[in-house]
C-alpha positions in Angstrom: -31.5 -1.2 8.3 -31.9 2.2 9.8 -35.1 2.6 11.6 -34.1 5.5 13.9 -32.0 8.6 13.5 -30.9 11.8 15.2 -31.0 15.6 14.5 -29.9 17.7 17.2 -27.7 20.6 15.8 -30.6 22.6 14.9 -28.7 26.0 15.3 -26.5 24.9 12.4 -29.3 24.1 9.8 -29.8 27.5 8.3 -26.0 28.1 7.3 -25.4 24.3 6.5 -28.3 24.1 3.9 -28.5 27.6 3.0 -32.1 28.0 4.3 -33.0 31.6 3.4 -36.3 31.6 5.2 -34.5 30.0 8.2 -35.8 27.3 10.5 -39.6 27.2 11.1 -41.1 27.0 14.5 -41.7 23.4 15.7 -38.4 21.9 14.7 -36.7 20.5 17.8 -33.6 18.4 18.5 -34.1 14.9 18.9 -31.9 11.7 19.6 -34.6 9.1 18.7 -36.6 10.0 15.5 -38.8 7.1 14.5 -41.1 6.4 11.6 -44.6 8.2 11.5 -43.0 11.2 13.5 -42.8 14.6 12.1 -39.3 15.6 11.2 -37.2 18.2 9.2 -37.0 17.8 5.6 -35.6 20.3 3.0 -37.2 20.8 -0.4 -36.7 23.0 -3.3 -39.4 25.5 -3.7 -39.1 27.9 -6.7 -35.4 27.6 -6.5 -35.2 28.0 -2.8 -34.1 25.6 -0.2 -37.0 25.3 2.1 -37.1 23.3 5.4 -40.5 21.8 6.0 -42.0 19.2 8.6 -43.3 16.0 7.1 -44.1 12.5 8.5 -41.4 10.0 8.2 -43.0 7.0 6.2 -43.8 7.5 2.7 -47.4 7.2 1.8 -48.5 7.5 -2.0 -51.1 10.0 -2.7 -53.6 7.2 -3.8 -53.4 5.3 -0.4 -56.5 5.1 1.4 -54.8 4.9 4.9 -51.4 4.9 6.5 -51.0 1.1 7.1 -48.3 1.0 4.5 -45.7 2.8 6.4 -44.9 -0.3 8.7 -46.5 -2.9 6.6 -44.0 -2.4 3.6 -41.5 -0.5 5.7 -41.9 2.6 3.4 -39.9 4.8 5.9 -36.9 3.5 3.4 -36.9 3.5 -0.3 -34.6 0.8 -1.6 -32.4 2.1 -4.4 -32.6 -1.2 -6.1 -35.5 -0.9 -8.5 -36.5 2.5 -7.3 -36.9 4.0 -10.8 -39.3 1.1 -11.8 -41.3 0.3 -8.7 -44.9 2.1 -8.8 -44.4 3.3 -5.3 -41.4 5.3 -6.0 -40.9 5.9 -9.7 -42.7 9.2 -9.9 -41.2 10.7 -6.6 -37.5 9.8 -7.5 -37.9 11.8 -10.6 -40.1 14.7 -9.6 -40.2 15.0 -5.6 -36.8 14.5 -4.0 -35.8 16.0 -0.7 -32.9 15.8 1.6 -33.2 14.8 5.2 -30.8 16.5 7.6 -29.4 14.3 10.2 -26.6 14.0 12.7 -26.4 10.1 12.8 -28.6 7.0 12.7 -29.0 3.7 14.7 -28.5 0.2 13.2 -29.1 -3.1 14.9 -26.4 -5.6 14.0 -26.1 -9.2 14.7 -23.2 -10.0 17.1 -22.1 -13.2 19.0 -23.9 -11.5 22.0 -27.2 -11.1 20.0 -28.7 -8.2 18.0 -27.3 -5.1 19.4 -27.7 -1.3 18.5 -25.0 0.8 17.1 -24.7 4.6 16.4 -23.4 5.6 13.0 -22.4 8.9 11.5 -20.1 10.1 8.9 -16.5 10.6 9.9 -16.0 14.1 8.2 -19.5 15.5 8.6 -21.2 16.2 11.8 -24.5 17.4 10.1 -25.3 15.7 6.9 -28.1 14.8 4.4 -29.8 11.7 3.7 -31.1 11.2 0.3 -35.1 11.4 0.4 -38.1 11.3 -1.5 -41.5 12.9 -0.6 -45.1 12.9 -1.3 -48.3 14.8 -0.5 -51.1 12.5 1.2 -54.6 13.4 2.4 -55.8 11.3 5.2 -59.6 10.1 5.4 -60.4 13.3 7.7 -59.3 15.4 4.8 -55.9 16.5 6.4 -53.1 16.9 4.1 -49.7 15.5 5.2 -46.2 15.8 3.6 -44.5 12.4 4.0 -41.2 11.2 3.1 -38.7 8.1 2.8 -35.0 7.9 3.1 -33.5 6.3 0.2 -31.0 3.3 1.1 -28.8 1.0 -0.7 -27.0 -2.3 0.0 -23.8 -1.6 1.7 -20.7 -3.6 0.9 -18.8 -4.6 4.2 -16.3 -6.6 2.7 -16.2 -10.0 4.3 -19.3 -9.3 6.4 -22.7 -9.7 5.1 -24.0 -6.5 3.2 -26.6 -4.3 5.0 -29.2 -2.0 3.7 -28.1 1.5 4.9 -29.4 5.0 4.2 -27.7 6.9 1.5 -25.5 9.8 2.8 -25.3 12.4 -0.1 -21.9 14.0 -0.7 -22.4 17.9 -0.1 -21.4 18.4 -3.6 -24.4 16.4 -4.8 -27.1 18.1 -2.5 -28.0 20.9 -4.9 -28.5 18.5 -7.8 -30.5 16.0 -5.8 -32.8 18.8 -4.8 -33.2 20.3 -8.3 -36.6 19.4 -9.7 -35.3 19.8 -13.3 -32.8 16.9 -13.0 -34.4 13.7 -14.0 -31.5 11.8 -15.8 -31.1 8.4 -14.2 -27.4 8.3 -14.6 -27.0 11.6 -12.7 -29.3 10.5 -9.8 -27.7 7.0 -9.6 -24.4 8.6 -9.5 -25.6 10.7 -6.4 -26.8 7.4 -4.7 -23.4 6.2 -3.8 -23.1 4.1 -0.5 -20.8 5.6 1.8 -17.7 3.4 2.3 -17.2 1.5 5.7 -14.0 3.5 6.4 -15.8 6.7 6.1 -18.1 6.1 8.9 -17.8 6.2 12.6 -19.6 3.3 14.5 -19.9 2.5 18.2 -22.2 0.4 20.2 -24.9 2.1 22.3 -27.3 1.1 25.2 -30.3 -0.8 24.4 -32.5 2.2 25.7 -32.9 3.1 22.2 -35.4 0.3 21.5 -38.1 2.4 23.2 -39.5 5.1 20.7 -40.1 7.1 24.1 -36.5 7.1 25.0 -34.7 10.5 24.6 -31.6 12.4 25.4 -28.1 12.7 24.6 -27.2 9.6 26.6 -28.7 7.6 23.6 -25.6 8.2 21.6 -23.0 7.6 24.3 -20.6 4.9 23.4 -20.7 1.8 25.7 -17.8 -0.6 26.4 
């Protein structure tokens, strides 16, 4: 399960995702994005790809507080049942987004214990997670955009399946963002897990356990 991810190629966002208005102030590179932090999200506004900053951790509009983010792990939206569960059923049809990233971290069980690994697609240095978003107003009256990354069970052959974030095929990104698309078959087709052989995976240092850790060394492979 992905609980941290990276986004550091900020200079490539405009061209990669056709952001006609460019990248707004405040979007900075990060090697350790964690739930509840503000991060870059791309939405379709009147037919134009627009980059906005939202909090990672989906909060339904009717929620009274933000406790659900960690209590129910709403930073990830499992694709299994996403069209029927009340938390997600409206957003998956009407409020989809893509979450730009360079990679993500995953803790895996090994003979040496649970260790962190860094994962990215083999053929995409800057890619897009499938996401859903919501607008939430906190008790003080402040409005926030919040989002979740859509995930799915990933078949790893003889190994136990893992819940992993969905990395969109670039050819599916426009359709995912298009608010007029609500056909379940089309959306499910876009939510295909990335095959194991299409990912680059390497072990990293345990420093990533701290949400305060930062810097390029976090993604450096260790023997």
